[in-house]
PDB file of N, CA, C and O in Angstrom:
ATOM      1  N   MET A   1      -5.023   7.278  38.177  1.00  0.00           N
ATOM      2  CA  MET A   1      -5.048   8.185  37.036  1.00  0.00           C
ATOM      3  C   MET A   1      -4.733   7.421  35.746  1.00  0.00           C
ATOM      4  O   MET A   1      -5.430   7.567  34.742  1.00  0.00           O
ATOM      5  N   GLN A   2      -3.680   6.611  35.786  1.00  0.00           N
ATOM      6  CA  GLN A   2      -3.301   5.846  34.599  1.00  0.00           C
ATOM      7  C   GLN A   2      -4.375   4.825  34.246  1.00  0.00           C
ATOM      8  O   GLN A   2      -4.639   4.583  33.069  1.00  0.00           O
ATOM      9  N   GLU A   3      -5.000   4.223  35.265  1.00  0.00           N
ATOM     10  CA  GLU A   3      -6.029   3.218  35.013  1.00  0.00           C
ATOM     11  C   GLU A   3      -7.240   3.830  34.329  1.00  0.00           C
ATOM     12  O   GLU A   3      -7.841   3.201  33.458  1.00  0.00           O
ATOM     13  N   SER A   4      -7.604   5.044  34.710  1.00  0.00           N
ATOM     14  CA  SER A   4      -8.768   5.675  34.077  1.00  0.00           C
ATOM     15  C   SER A   4      -8.484   5.964  32.604  1.00  0.00           C
ATOM     16  O   SER A   4      -9.384   5.859  31.771  1.00  0.00           O
ATOM     17  N   LYS A   5      -7.255   6.323  32.280  1.00  0.00           N
ATOM     18  CA  LYS A   5      -6.906   6.552  30.869  1.00  0.00           C
ATOM     19  C   LYS A   5      -6.976   5.253  30.080  1.00  0.00           C
ATOM     20  O   LYS A   5      -7.463   5.231  28.949  1.00  0.00           O
ATOM     21  N   ASN A   6      -6.485   4.165  30.680  1.00  0.00           N
ATOM     22  CA  ASN A   6      -6.540   2.874  30.001  1.00  0.00           C
ATOM     23  C   ASN A   6      -7.972   2.430  29.783  1.00  0.00           C
ATOM     24  O   ASN A   6      -8.299   1.889  28.728  1.00  0.00           O
ATOM     25  N   GLN A   7      -8.833   2.653  30.770  1.00  0.00           N
ATOM     26  CA  GLN A   7     -10.233   2.267  30.621  1.00  0.00           C
ATOM     27  C   GLN A   7     -10.902   3.093  29.530  1.00  0.00           C
ATOM     28  O   GLN A   7     -11.711   2.570  28.763  1.00  0.00           O
ATOM     29  N   GLU A   8     -10.570   4.382  29.456  1.00  0.00           N
ATOM     30  CA  GLU A   8     -11.145   5.225  28.406  1.00  0.00           C
ATOM     31  C   GLU A   8     -10.689   4.752  27.035  1.00  0.00           C
ATOM     32  O   GLU A   8     -11.474   4.747  26.087  1.00  0.00           O
ATOM     33  N   ALA A   9      -9.448   4.363  26.926  1.00  0.00           N
ATOM     34  CA  ALA A   9      -8.937   3.896  25.635  1.00  0.00           C
ATOM     35  C   ALA A   9      -9.599   2.583  25.236  1.00  0.00           C
ATOM     36  O   ALA A   9      -9.884   2.356  24.060  1.00  0.00           O
ATOM     37  N   LYS A  10      -9.845   1.714  26.226  1.00  0.00           N
ATOM     38  CA  LYS A  10     -10.476   0.434  25.912  1.00  0.00           C
ATOM     39  C   LYS A  10     -11.933   0.618  25.510  1.00  0.00           C
ATOM     40  O   LYS A  10     -12.400  -0.019  24.565  1.00  0.00           O
ATOM     41  N   GLN A  11     -12.648   1.472  26.210  1.00  0.00           N
ATOM     42  CA  GLN A  11     -14.068   1.650  25.935  1.00  0.00           C
ATOM     43  C   GLN A  11     -14.302   2.568  24.743  1.00  0.00           C
ATOM     44  O   GLN A  11     -15.285   2.408  24.020  1.00  0.00           O
ATOM     45  N   GLY A  12     -13.425   3.508  24.537  1.00  0.00           N
ATOM     46  CA  GLY A  12     -13.625   4.486  23.476  1.00  0.00           C
ATOM     47  C   GLY A  12     -13.102   3.998  22.145  1.00  0.00           C
ATOM     48  O   GLY A  12     -13.159   2.812  21.819  1.00  0.00           O
ATOM     49  N   GLU A  13     -12.602   4.926  21.406  1.00  0.00           N
ATOM     50  CA  GLU A  13     -12.126   4.650  20.050  1.00  0.00           C
ATOM     51  C   GLU A  13     -10.816   3.865  20.096  1.00  0.00           C
ATOM     52  O   GLU A  13      -9.918   4.197  20.869  1.00  0.00           O
ATOM     53  N   LEU A  14     -10.710   2.832  19.274  1.00  0.00           N
ATOM     54  CA  LEU A  14      -9.483   2.043  19.221  1.00  0.00           C
ATOM     55  C   LEU A  14      -8.436   2.778  18.395  1.00  0.00           C
ATOM     56  O   LEU A  14      -8.729   3.297  17.318  1.00  0.00           O
ATOM     57  N   LYS A  15      -7.228   2.816  18.906  1.00  0.00           N
ATOM     58  CA  LYS A  15      -6.151   3.491  18.184  1.00  0.00           C
ATOM     59  C   LYS A  15      -5.426   2.476  17.308  1.00  0.00           C
ATOM     60  O   LYS A  15      -5.115   1.379  17.774  1.00  0.00           O
ATOM     61  N   PRO A  16      -5.153   2.813  16.060  1.00  0.00           N
ATOM     62  CA  PRO A  16      -4.420   1.882  15.193  1.00  0.00           C
ATOM     63  C   PRO A  16      -2.959   1.760  15.627  1.00  0.00           C
ATOM     64  O   PRO A  16      -2.346   2.742  16.045  1.00  0.00           O
ATOM     65  N   ASP A  17      -2.416   0.568  15.528  1.00  0.00           N
ATOM     66  CA  ASP A  17      -1.014   0.366  15.858  1.00  0.00           C
ATOM     67  C   ASP A  17      -0.218   0.115  14.573  1.00  0.00           C
ATOM     68  O   ASP A  17      -0.744   0.268  13.471  1.00  0.00           O
ATOM     69  N   TRP A  18       1.035  -0.267  14.721  1.00  0.00           N
ATOM     70  CA  TRP A  18       1.903  -0.415  13.547  1.00  0.00           C
ATOM     71  C   TRP A  18       1.446  -1.551  12.653  1.00  0.00           C
ATOM     72  O   TRP A  18       1.693  -1.516  11.447  1.00  0.00           O
ATOM     73  N   LYS A  19       0.784  -2.559  13.208  1.00  0.00           N
ATOM     74  CA  LYS A  19       0.320  -3.676  12.382  1.00  0.00           C
ATOM     75  C   LYS A  19      -0.764  -3.219  11.415  1.00  0.00           C
ATOM     76  O   LYS A  19      -0.817  -3.667  10.270  1.00  0.00           O
ATOM     77  N   ASP A  20      -1.625  -2.325  11.885  1.00  0.00           N
ATOM     78  CA  ASP A  20      -2.655  -1.782  10.992  1.00  0.00           C
ATOM     79  C   ASP A  20      -2.016  -0.961   9.873  1.00  0.00           C
ATOM     80  O   ASP A  20      -2.458  -1.017   8.726  1.00  0.00           O
ATOM     81  N   PHE A  21      -0.977  -0.202  10.210  1.00  0.00           N
ATOM     82  CA  PHE A  21      -0.289   0.591   9.194  1.00  0.00           C
ATOM     83  C   PHE A  21       0.375  -0.307   8.156  1.00  0.00           C
ATOM     84  O   PHE A  21       0.300  -0.030   6.959  1.00  0.00           O
ATOM     85  N   VAL A  22       1.022  -1.376   8.602  1.00  0.00           N
ATOM     86  CA  VAL A  22       1.662  -2.316   7.676  1.00  0.00           C
ATOM     87  C   VAL A  22       0.615  -2.974   6.782  1.00  0.00           C
ATOM     88  O   VAL A  22       0.840  -3.144   5.584  1.00  0.00           O
ATOM     89  N   ALA A  23      -0.521  -3.341   7.354  1.00  0.00           N
ATOM     90  CA  ALA A  23      -1.594  -3.951   6.561  1.00  0.00           C
ATOM     91  C   ALA A  23      -2.124  -2.970   5.528  1.00  0.00           C
ATOM     92  O   ALA A  23      -2.425  -3.361   4.399  1.00  0.00           O
ATOM     93  N   LEU A  24      -2.242  -1.696   5.902  1.00  0.00           N
ATOM     94  CA  LEU A  24      -2.717  -0.679   4.960  1.00  0.00           C
ATOM     95  C   LEU A  24      -1.725  -0.491   3.817  1.00  0.00           C
ATOM     96  O   LEU A  24      -2.128  -0.378   2.659  1.00  0.00           O
ATOM     97  N   VAL A  25      -0.433  -0.457   4.133  1.00  0.00           N
ATOM     98  CA  VAL A  25       0.592  -0.306   3.094  1.00  0.00           C
ATOM     99  C   VAL A  25       0.590  -1.511   2.160  1.00  0.00           C
ATOM    100  O   VAL A  25       0.694  -1.352   0.944  1.00  0.00           O
ATOM    101  N   MET A  26       0.472  -2.716   2.720  1.00  0.00           N
ATOM    102  CA  MET A  26       0.447  -3.914   1.876  1.00  0.00           C
ATOM    103  C   MET A  26      -0.789  -3.935   0.982  1.00  0.00           C
ATOM    104  O   MET A  26      -0.709  -4.348  -0.175  1.00  0.00           O
ATOM    105  N   ALA A  27      -1.920  -3.496   1.504  1.00  0.00           N
ATOM    106  CA  ALA A  27      -3.135  -3.447   0.691  1.00  0.00           C
ATOM    107  C   ALA A  27      -2.987  -2.430  -0.433  1.00  0.00           C
ATOM    108  O   ALA A  27      -3.416  -2.683  -1.558  1.00  0.00           O
ATOM    109  N   ALA A  28      -2.385  -1.281  -0.137  1.00  0.00           N
ATOM    110  CA  ALA A  28      -2.183  -0.267  -1.170  1.00  0.00           C
ATOM    111  C   ALA A  28      -1.249  -0.789  -2.260  1.00  0.00           C
ATOM    112  O   ALA A  28      -1.503  -0.582  -3.447  1.00  0.00           O
ATOM    113  N   TYR A  29      -0.166  -1.467  -1.864  1.00  0.00           N
ATOM    114  CA  TYR A  29       0.741  -2.032  -2.861  1.00  0.00           C
ATOM    115  C   TYR A  29       0.061  -3.102  -3.690  1.00  0.00           C
ATOM    116  O   TYR A  29       0.279  -3.178  -4.899  1.00  0.00           O
ATOM    117  N   SER A  30      -0.764  -3.935  -3.060  1.00  0.00           N
ATOM    118  CA  SER A  30      -1.425  -5.003  -3.815  1.00  0.00           C
ATOM    119  C   SER A  30      -2.430  -4.439  -4.803  1.00  0.00           C
ATOM    120  O   SER A  30      -2.705  -5.060  -5.830  1.00  0.00           O
ATOM    121  N   ILE A  31      -2.985  -3.260  -4.504  1.00  0.00           N
ATOM    122  CA  ILE A  31      -3.923  -2.629  -5.435  1.00  0.00           C
ATOM    123  C   ILE A  31      -3.173  -1.880  -6.531  1.00  0.00           C
ATOM    124  O   ILE A  31      -3.567  -1.934  -7.696  1.00  0.00           O
ATOM    125  N   LEU A  32      -2.098  -1.183  -6.172  1.00  0.00           N
ATOM    126  CA  LEU A  32      -1.421  -0.298  -7.123  1.00  0.00           C
ATOM    127  C   LEU A  32      -0.356  -0.991  -7.963  1.00  0.00           C
ATOM    128  O   LEU A  32      -0.063  -0.540  -9.070  1.00  0.00           O
ATOM    129  N   LEU A  33       0.228  -2.074  -7.465  1.00  0.00           N
ATOM    130  CA  LEU A  33       1.354  -2.677  -8.164  1.00  0.00           C
ATOM    131  C   LEU A  33       0.991  -3.313  -9.507  1.00  0.00           C
ATOM    132  O   LEU A  33       1.715  -3.072 -10.473  1.00  0.00           O
ATOM    133  N   PRO A  34      -0.070  -4.104  -9.639  1.00  0.00           N
ATOM    134  CA  PRO A  34      -0.368  -4.704 -10.954  1.00  0.00           C
ATOM    135  C   PRO A  34      -0.593  -3.690 -12.080  1.00  0.00           C
ATOM    136  O   PRO A  34      -0.047  -3.886 -13.166  1.00  0.00           O
ATOM    137  N   PRO A  35      -1.374  -2.608 -11.878  1.00  0.00           N
ATOM    138  CA  PRO A  35      -1.489  -1.626 -12.967  1.00  0.00           C
ATOM    139  C   PRO A  35      -0.161  -0.959 -13.310  1.00  0.00           C
ATOM    140  O   PRO A  35       0.125  -0.700 -14.479  1.00  0.00           O
ATOM    141  N   LEU A  36       0.654  -0.681 -12.286  1.00  0.00           N
ATOM    142  CA  LEU A  36       1.958  -0.073 -12.560  1.00  0.00           C
ATOM    143  C   LEU A  36       2.845  -1.022 -13.351  1.00  0.00           C
ATOM    144  O   LEU A  36       3.547  -0.594 -14.267  1.00  0.00           O
ATOM    145  N   LEU A  37       2.822  -2.304 -13.008  1.00  0.00           N
ATOM    146  CA  LEU A  37       3.613  -3.273 -13.762  1.00  0.00           C
ATOM    147  C   LEU A  37       3.116  -3.383 -15.199  1.00  0.00           C
ATOM    148  O   LEU A  37       3.920  -3.518 -16.122  1.00  0.00           O
ATOM    149  N   LEU A  38       1.806  -3.326 -15.399  1.00  0.00           N
ATOM    150  CA  LEU A  38       1.266  -3.354 -16.762  1.00  0.00           C
ATOM    151  C   LEU A  38       1.726  -2.143 -17.563  1.00  0.00           C
ATOM    152  O   LEU A  38       2.122  -2.274 -18.721  1.00  0.00           O
ATOM    153  N   ILE A  39       1.673  -0.967 -16.948  1.00  0.00           N
ATOM    154  CA  ILE A  39       2.077   0.258 -17.649  1.00  0.00           C
ATOM    155  C   ILE A  39       3.558   0.200 -18.007  1.00  0.00           C
ATOM    156  O   ILE A  39       3.933   0.472 -19.147  1.00  0.00           O
ATOM    157  N   PHE A  40       4.405  -0.154 -17.032  1.00  0.00           N
ATOM    158  CA  PHE A  40       5.844  -0.212 -17.302  1.00  0.00           C
ATOM    159  C   PHE A  40       6.185  -1.328 -18.282  1.00  0.00           C
ATOM    160  O   PHE A  40       7.087  -1.171 -19.104  1.00  0.00           O
ATOM    161  N   GLY A  41       5.483  -2.444 -18.206  1.00  0.00           N
ATOM    162  CA  GLY A  41       5.721  -3.531 -19.154  1.00  0.00           C
ATOM    163  C   GLY A  41       5.330  -3.141 -20.568  1.00  0.00           C
ATOM    164  O   GLY A  41       6.047  -3.456 -21.518  1.00  0.00           O
ATOM    165  N   ALA A  42       4.201  -2.459 -20.720  1.00  0.00           N
ATOM    166  CA  ALA A  42       3.775  -2.006 -22.046  1.00  0.00           C
ATOM    167  C   ALA A  42       4.762  -0.977 -22.596  1.00  0.00           C
ATOM    168  O   ALA A  42       5.096  -1.009 -23.780  1.00  0.00           O
ATOM    169  N   ALA A  43       5.228  -0.070 -21.745  1.00  0.00           N
ATOM    170  CA  ALA A  43       6.205   0.927 -22.190  1.00  0.00           C
ATOM    171  C   ALA A  43       7.509   0.253 -22.610  1.00  0.00           C
ATOM    172  O   ALA A  43       8.121   0.655 -23.599  1.00  0.00           O
ATOM    173  N   ALA A  44       7.937  -0.760 -21.872  1.00  0.00           N
ATOM    174  CA  ALA A  44       9.163  -1.474 -22.227  1.00  0.00           C
ATOM    175  C   ALA A  44       8.993  -2.210 -23.552  1.00  0.00           C
ATOM    176  O   ALA A  44       9.920  -2.240 -24.362  1.00  0.00           O
ATOM    177  N   LEU A  45       7.824  -2.803 -23.784  1.00  0.00           N
ATOM    178  CA  LEU A  45       7.583  -3.484 -25.058  1.00  0.00           C
ATOM    179  C   LEU A  45       7.584  -2.506 -26.224  1.00  0.00           C
ATOM    180  O   LEU A  45       8.129  -2.804 -27.286  1.00  0.00           O
ATOM    181  N   VAL A  46       6.977  -1.342 -26.030  1.00  0.00           N
ATOM    182  CA  VAL A  46       6.962  -0.330 -27.094  1.00  0.00           C
ATOM    183  C   VAL A  46       8.377   0.148 -27.386  1.00  0.00           C
ATOM    184  O   VAL A  46       8.760   0.277 -28.549  1.00  0.00           O
ATOM    185  N   LEU A  47       9.153   0.410 -26.346  1.00  0.00           N
ATOM    186  CA  LEU A  47      10.536   0.846 -26.563  1.00  0.00           C
ATOM    187  C   LEU A  47      11.361  -0.243 -27.245  1.00  0.00           C
ATOM    188  O   LEU A  47      12.175   0.056 -28.118  1.00  0.00           O
ATOM    189  N   LEU A  48      11.160  -1.489 -26.861  1.00  0.00           N
ATOM    190  CA  LEU A  48      11.865  -2.593 -27.503  1.00  0.00           C
ATOM    191  C   LEU A  48      11.462  -2.712 -28.966  1.00  0.00           C
ATOM    192  O   LEU A  48      12.305  -2.957 -29.828  1.00  0.00           O
ATOM    193  N   LEU A  49      10.179  -2.539 -29.243  1.00  0.00           N
ATOM    194  CA  LEU A  49       9.699  -2.597 -30.623  1.00  0.00           C
ATOM    195  C   LEU A  49      10.320  -1.479 -31.459  1.00  0.00           C
ATOM    196  O   LEU A  49      10.770  -1.715 -32.580  1.00  0.00           O
ATOM    197  N   PHE A  50      10.346  -0.258 -30.911  1.00  0.00           N
ATOM    198  CA  PHE A  50      10.977   0.849 -31.633  1.00  0.00           C
ATOM    199  C   PHE A  50      12.464   0.591 -31.850  1.00  0.00           C
ATOM    200  O   PHE A  50      13.013   0.927 -32.900  1.00  0.00           O
ATOM    201  N   TYR A  51      13.114  -0.009 -30.849  1.00  0.00           N
ATOM    202  CA  TYR A  51      14.539  -0.295 -30.968  1.00  0.00           C
ATOM    203  C   TYR A  51      14.797  -1.325 -32.068  1.00  0.00           C
ATOM    204  O   TYR A  51      15.776  -1.211 -32.807  1.00  0.00           O
ATOM    205  N   LEU A  52      13.926  -2.325 -32.180  1.00  0.00           N
ATOM    206  CA  LEU A  52      14.117  -3.360 -33.191  1.00  0.00           C
ATOM    207  C   LEU A  52      13.755  -2.875 -34.588  1.00  0.00           C
ATOM    208  O   LEU A  52      14.392  -3.280 -35.561  1.00  0.00           O
ATOM    209  N   VAL A  53      12.747  -2.015 -34.709  1.00  0.00           N
ATOM    210  CA  VAL A  53      12.278  -1.572 -36.026  1.00  0.00           C
ATOM    211  C   VAL A  53      13.168  -0.467 -36.578  1.00  0.00           C
ATOM    212  O   VAL A  53      13.533  -0.497 -37.753  1.00  0.00           O
ATOM    213  N   PHE A  54      13.521   0.509 -35.743  1.00  0.00           N
ATOM    214  CA  PHE A  54      14.272   1.667 -36.259  1.00  0.00           C
ATOM    215  C   PHE A  54      15.742   1.542 -35.982  1.00  0.00           C
ATOM    216  O   PHE A  54      16.516   2.426 -36.347  1.00  0.00           O
TER     217      PHE A  54
END
């Protein structure tokens, strides 16, 4: 019974494991992090400029 389930899993659809999830999270961070850093950096520069001028 267990062997037939294993054979079905091997022949059928592959199930993602934790390594695939970690790779997906790392890919999402690598895509989302640079724009977020640009936005926060620009906001920090604007706030610093306002602090120095006013």
